C-alpha positions, 0 to 999 in steps of 0.5 A: 499500500502506498500513501500520498505525502505531504508538501508545504511548498509551492507545486508547479502545475506544468506536467513534468514531475520535476520538483525533488519531492516528486522523486522521494514521494511514494509511487503506485505502479500501475496494474490490470484493472480486471485482475491486478497483473502487472501492466506490460508497460512501466507506468506509475501514479504519485500523489501529494497533498497540501492544505489546500488541494490533492495532487495527482501525478502519472507516468507511463511509459506505454509508446500508444496510450489507447483504451477499449472496453467490450460489450463483455468486459468486466464493468469498472463502473462506466455506463453508457452505449456499448457500441 
């Protein structure tokens, strides 16, 4: 289990995750939604919080991020048309 870390300083929202605190914030690796299996490509999320906000950062090595859901896929809480 991972946890979000507290950060009291400034957080730049620039998509870079280059501030020093991201290097020591726990990483939560991505896994398969249905069975928790390891993901095919390296990827993780990180979270920090301050007195006002919760920040989430995501990193993924997949060169082509694509998702689909077939009519017989396990439900992930998503509803709507299946075709």
